[in-house]
C-alpha angles and dihedrals in degrees: 000000000000127000117259094247092054093044088049093055089054095044095049092055083061095051097260111148102178141010136190116221133191106209096186094125094058087046091054092049104035106016121205093344090059093048092050090049091052092047091051093047090048090059089065093055119113091226140045113281116188116196129200112223116228112224098204131020132179116200113234093224091061120097091191122104096220122112119235116224119208111216 
């Protein structure tokens, strides 16, 4: 996995102007903190990055059965 700003630099060099990304895996692993990190890094990108927003995530490291809601 690469950060959005790093990916964007490579993609812009190949004439890509925008992407749509689904960050559900980062949400599953890191929860809200991970989503916020991806959002902040996306703002540094030299292109438009549109992110879907996962409604529910369950961290892999949790043995609990509850669902974690991102607000």
